[in-house]
C-alpha positions as CSV (number, residue, x, y, z in Angstrom):
1,M,0.0,0.0,0.0
2,K,2.9,2.3,0.8
3,E,4.2,1.8,-2.8
4,L,0.9,2.8,-4.2
5,I,0.7,6.0,-2.3
6,I,4.4,6.8,-3.4
7,A,3.5,6.0,-7.0
8,F,0.5,8.3,-6.8
9,G,2.5,11.0,-5.3
10,L,5.2,10.6,-8.1
11,F,2.5,10.9,-10.6
12,L,1.1,14.1,-9.2
13,F,4.6,15.5,-8.9
14,I,5.5,14.8,-12.6
15,E,2.1,16.2,-13.8
16,G,2.4,19.3,-11.7
17,I,5.9,19.9,-12.9
18,L,4.7,19.6,-16.5
19,Y,2.0,22.2,-16.0
20,A,4.3,24.6,-14.1
21,I,7.0,24.4,-16.8
22,F,5.0,24.2,-20.0
23,P,1.5,25.7,-19.2
24,S,0.8,26.8,-22.8
25,K,1.9,23.5,-24.4
26,M,-0.2,21.5,-21.8
27,K,-3.2,23.6,-22.7
28,N,-2.7,22.9,-26.5
29,M,-2.3,19.2,-25.7
30,L,-5.6,19.1,-23.8
31,K,-7.3,20.9,-26.7
32,K,-6.1,18.3,-29.1
33,L,-7.7,15.5,-27.0
34,N,-11.0,16.5,-28.5
35,E,-9.7,15.6,-32.0
36,V,-8.7,12.0,-30.9
37,S,-11.3,9.3,-31.2
38,D,-12.6,7.4,-28.2
39,N,-11.0,4.2,-29.6
40,Q,-7.6,5.7,-30.0
41,L,-7.7,6.9,-26.4
42,R,-9.0,3.6,-25.2
43,Y,-6.2,1.7,-27.0
44,G,-3.6,4.2,-25.9
45,G,-4.7,4.0,-22.3
46,L,-4.7,0.2,-22.4
47,T,-1.3,0.2,-24.0
48,F,0.2,2.4,-21.3
49,A,-1.5,0.5,-18.5
50,I,0.0,-2.8,-19.8
51,I,3.4,-1.2,-20.1
52,G,3.1,0.2,-16.6
53,F,2.0,-3.2,-15.2
54,L,4.9,-5.0,-16.9
55,I,7.4,-2.5,-15.5
56,I,6.0,-2.9,-12.0
57,W,5.9,-6.7,-12.3
58,Y,9.5,-6.8,-13.5
59,M,10.8,-4.5,-10.7
60,K,9.0,-6.5,-8.0
61,Q,10.6,-9.7,-9.0
């Protein structure tokens, strides 16, 4: 459970740094999300989730 909280904190830290350093680029990126189809977002999210799971699984071995 401790690792999950640390991972969530790291996610928030990285996300916050991106918005602090590149605010206009982040706004543009969010606007472009409307142009992406739901299926592309779904497959992209699933791909990143699988990659993340594999990284965690490999590091825990």
